[in-house]
C-alpha positions as semicolon CSV with decimal commas, in nm:
position;residue;x (nm);y (nm);z (nm)
1;X;0,278;-1,267;0,167
2;X;0,013;-1,410;0,398
3;X;-0,279;-1,505;0,173
4;X;-0,508;-1,528;0,478
5;X;-0,427;-1,167;0,560
6;X;-0,497;-1,059;0,202
7;X;-0,834;-1,239;0,211
8;X;-0,923;-1,061;0,534
9;X;-0,834;-0,722;0,383
10;X;-1,037;-0,797;0,069
11;X;-1,336;-0,902;0,279
12;X;-1,311;-0,587;0,490
13;X;-1,298;-0,367;0,178
14;X;-1,596;-0,547;0,023
15;X;-1,796;-0,459;0,336
16;X;-1,708;-0,090;0,290
17;X;-1,432;-0,084;0,550
18;X;-1,118;0,128;0,545
19;X;-0,766;-0,011;0,520
20;X;-0,444;0,170;0,602
21;X;-0,116;0,038;0,466
22;X;0,234;0,146;0,558
23;X;0,450;0,076;0,253
24;X;0,826;0,053;0,235
25;X;1,055;0,022;-0,065
26;X;1,285;-0,266;-0,164
27;X;1,086;-0,542;0,002
28;X;1,074;-0,904;-0,115
29;X;0,710;-0,909;-0,227
30;X;0,548;-0,850;-0,567
31;X;0,662;-0,501;-0,656
32;X;0,696;-0,244;-0,932
33;X;0,987;-0,010;-0,985
34;X;0,904;0,355;-0,913
35;X;1,128;0,659;-0,872
36;X;1,201;0,738;-0,508
37;X;1,388;1,068;-0,486
38;X;1,508;1,000;-0,840
39;X;1,633;0,648;-0,766
40;X;1,438;0,342;-0,888
41;X;1,307;0,141;-0,591
42;X;1,093;-0,173;-0,571
43;X;0,756;-0,073;-0,425
44;X;0,490;-0,329;-0,323
45;X;0,188;-0,339;-0,553
46;X;-0,068;-0,553;-0,366
47;X;-0,262;-0,263;-0,211
48;X;-0,306;-0,091;-0,547
49;X;-0,400;-0,420;-0,716
50;X;-0,673;-0,483;-0,456
51;X;-0,808;-0,128;-0,486
52;X;-0,823;-0,152;-0,864
53;X;-0,992;-0,491;-0,854
54;X;-1,258;-0,368;-0,610
55;X;-1,286;-0,017;-0,758
56;X;-1,221;0,149;-0,421
57;X;-1,054;0,489;-0,383
58;X;-0,696;0,533;-0,266
59;X;-0,561;0,837;-0,087
60;X;-0,212;0,909;0,036
61;X;-0,088;1,054;0,361
62;X;0,256;1,163;0,467
63;X;0,414;1,243;0,797
64;X;0,695;1,487;0,852
65;X;0,909;1,546;1,156
66;X;0,874;1,905;1,275
67;X;1,135;2,103;1,468
68;X;0,897;2,143;1,764
69;X;0,851;1,766;1,793
């Protein structure tokens, strides 16, 4: 993990900015095991840790491929 990047994100959040994070499973960073379609998968925890520390809200978004493109 790039600590300079994390510091920049924290600074941006402290100023009231928004941060979007694309998260993947089974990475090699600090993670927690969560069920992913019923199978345990390592999921990065840094974004949630920062949000909890700064008491900022988290929302989720999903994309889905549609038949019409």
